C-alpha positions as CSV (number, residue, x, y, z in Angstrom):
1,M,187.5,-108.5,69.5
2,E,189.0,-111.8,68.2
3,I,185.6,-113.4,68.1
4,I,184.1,-110.5,66.2
5,S,186.9,-110.7,63.6
6,K,186.2,-114.5,63.1
7,I,182.4,-114.2,62.7
8,I,182.0,-110.9,60.8
9,L,182.5,-112.4,57.4
10,P,180.1,-115.3,57.8
11,I,177.5,-113.0,59.3
12,F,177.9,-110.6,56.3
13,I,177.4,-113.5,53.9
14,I,174.3,-114.7,55.8
15,I,172.8,-111.2,55.6
16,I,173.4,-111.1,51.8
17,V,171.8,-114.5,51.3
18,F,168.8,-113.6,53.4
19,Y,168.4,-110.2,51.6
20,G,168.6,-112.0,48.2
21,V,166.0,-114.5,49.3
22,K,163.7,-111.8,50.6
23,K,164.0,-109.9,47.2
24,K,163.2,-113.3,45.5
25,I,166.5,-113.5,43.7
26,N,168.0,-116.9,42.8
27,V,171.1,-116.4,45.1
28,Y,173.0,-119.5,43.9
29,D,172.6,-118.8,40.2
30,T,173.5,-115.1,40.8
31,F,176.6,-116.2,42.7
32,L,177.7,-118.6,39.9
33,E,177.2,-115.9,37.3
34,G,179.4,-113.5,39.4
35,A,182.0,-116.2,39.9
36,K,182.1,-116.8,36.1
37,E,182.4,-113.1,35.5
38,G,185.2,-112.8,38.0
39,L,187.0,-115.7,36.3
40,M,186.7,-114.0,33.0
41,T,188.0,-110.8,34.5
42,T,191.0,-112.7,35.9
43,F,191.7,-114.2,32.4
44,S,191.5,-110.8,30.8
45,I,193.9,-109.1,33.2
46,F,196.3,-112.0,33.4
47,P,198.5,-110.9,30.4
48,A,198.8,-107.4,31.8
49,V,199.9,-108.8,35.2
50,I,202.5,-111.1,33.6
51,A,203.8,-108.2,31.5
52,M,204.1,-106.0,34.6
53,I,205.9,-108.7,36.6
54,F,208.3,-109.3,33.6
55,A,209.0,-105.6,33.3
56,I,209.6,-105.2,37.0
57,N,212.1,-108.1,37.0
58,I,213.9,-106.7,34.0
59,F,214.1,-103.3,35.7
60,L,215.4,-104.8,39.0
61,D,217.9,-107.2,37.3
62,S,219.3,-104.6,35.0
63,N,220.8,-102.6,37.9
64,V,219.2,-99.4,36.5
65,L,218.1,-98.6,40.1
66,G,221.7,-98.4,41.2
67,F,222.5,-96.0,38.4
68,I,219.5,-93.8,39.2
69,I,220.5,-93.7,42.9
70,K,224.0,-92.6,42.0
71,L,222.6,-89.9,39.8
72,L,220.2,-88.6,42.5
73,T,222.7,-88.8,45.4
74,P,224.0,-85.2,45.0
75,M,220.5,-83.7,45.0
76,I,219.2,-85.9,47.8
77,G,221.9,-84.8,50.1
78,K,220.7,-81.3,50.0
79,V,217.1,-82.0,51.1
80,S,217.6,-84.0,54.4
81,M,216.3,-87.2,52.8
82,P,218.3,-90.3,53.9
83,L,219.9,-92.2,50.9
84,E,218.5,-95.5,52.2
85,I,215.0,-94.4,51.3
86,I,215.7,-93.6,47.6
87,P,215.2,-97.2,46.4
88,M,211.8,-97.3,48.1
89,A,210.8,-94.0,46.7
90,I,211.8,-95.1,43.2
91,L,210.2,-98.5,43.4
92,R,206.9,-97.5,45.1
93,P,205.2,-96.3,41.9
94,I,206.3,-99.6,40.2
95,S,205.8,-102.3,42.7
96,G,204.1,-102.3,46.1
97,T,205.7,-105.6,47.1
98,A,209.2,-104.4,46.3
99,S,208.7,-101.2,48.3
100,L,207.3,-103.2,51.2
101,A,210.3,-105.4,51.2
102,I,212.6,-102.3,51.2
103,M,210.5,-100.9,54.1
104,N,210.9,-104.1,56.0
105,D,214.7,-104.0,55.5
106,I,214.6,-100.4,56.8
107,F,212.7,-101.4,59.8
108,K,215.1,-104.3,60.5
109,S,218.2,-102.0,60.1
110,F,217.0,-98.8,61.7
111,G,213.8,-99.7,63.6
112,P,210.2,-98.5,62.9
113,D,210.4,-95.6,65.3
114,S,213.6,-94.2,63.8
115,F,213.5,-91.1,61.6
116,I,214.0,-93.2,58.4
117,G,211.5,-95.8,59.6
118,R,208.8,-93.2,60.1
119,L,209.7,-91.6,56.7
120,A,209.4,-95.1,55.1
121,S,205.9,-95.5,56.7
122,I,204.7,-92.1,55.6
123,L,206.1,-92.6,52.1
124,Q,204.3,-95.9,51.9
125,G,201.0,-94.1,52.7
126,C,201.6,-91.0,50.6
127,T,202.3,-92.8,47.3
128,D,200.7,-95.4,45.2
129,T,201.7,-98.1,42.8
130,T,200.8,-96.0,39.8
131,I,202.4,-98.0,37.0
132,Y,201.0,-101.2,38.4
133,V,197.5,-99.8,38.7
134,I,197.7,-98.4,35.2
135,A,199.0,-101.6,33.7
136,L,196.4,-103.8,35.5
137,Y,193.3,-101.7,35.4
138,F,193.7,-100.0,32.1
139,G,194.9,-103.3,30.6
140,S,191.8,-105.1,31.9
141,V,189.4,-102.7,30.1
142,K,191.6,-102.3,27.0
143,I,192.5,-98.6,27.4
144,T,195.6,-97.9,25.4
145,K,195.9,-94.1,25.6
146,I,197.4,-93.8,29.1
147,R,199.7,-90.8,28.7
148,H,197.8,-88.3,30.9
149,A,196.9,-90.8,33.5
150,L,200.6,-92.0,33.8
151,W,202.0,-88.5,34.1
152,G,199.3,-87.4,36.5
153,G,199.8,-90.5,38.7
154,L,203.6,-90.1,38.6
155,F,203.3,-86.4,39.5
156,A,201.0,-87.3,42.4
157,D,203.7,-89.8,43.5
158,L,206.4,-87.2,43.4
159,V,204.2,-84.8,45.5
160,G,203.6,-87.7,47.9
161,I,207.4,-88.3,48.2
162,I,208.1,-84.6,48.8
163,M,205.3,-84.4,51.3
164,A,206.5,-87.5,53.1
165,V,209.9,-85.9,53.5
166,V,208.4,-82.6,54.6
167,L,206.0,-84.1,57.1
168,T,208.6,-86.4,58.6
169,N,211.0,-83.5,59.0
170,L,208.3,-81.3,60.4
171,F,206.9,-83.8,63.0
172,F,209.9,-86.0,63.8
């Protein structure tokens, strides 16, 4: 299996090159054109990525997360959701890296096979980085009216969080 994982990408590239040659396509020029287009895409989304990173850092440094957790604590206690999972649930729509770091801390503290470890894993799979996706993809194609996409995505994240809790309580 290790050998297959090392040779699959070069084999895939060779197949693409041979296919392009067979179809009489100038593979090298087409590759350079695609690389140039990819670089232009990178430059066009760079401001959106910087703005998103800046906003996430402001959010995390402002300690708003602690305030939100204190506000939600009375409600969370009623629905058999551990308080340690709340920061991950709040940050998951904003930043995948931050939620992965919190999940890693949960694994270190409680173990991946604990109830909260399983809940964190299911939560990670049931939700998406909605705000990041909207900022990056919508920003790259210059879409400015994001209201319905934002609320739809956040609603889907809320349903994902609820289902993660329900499924974890049901199966574990």
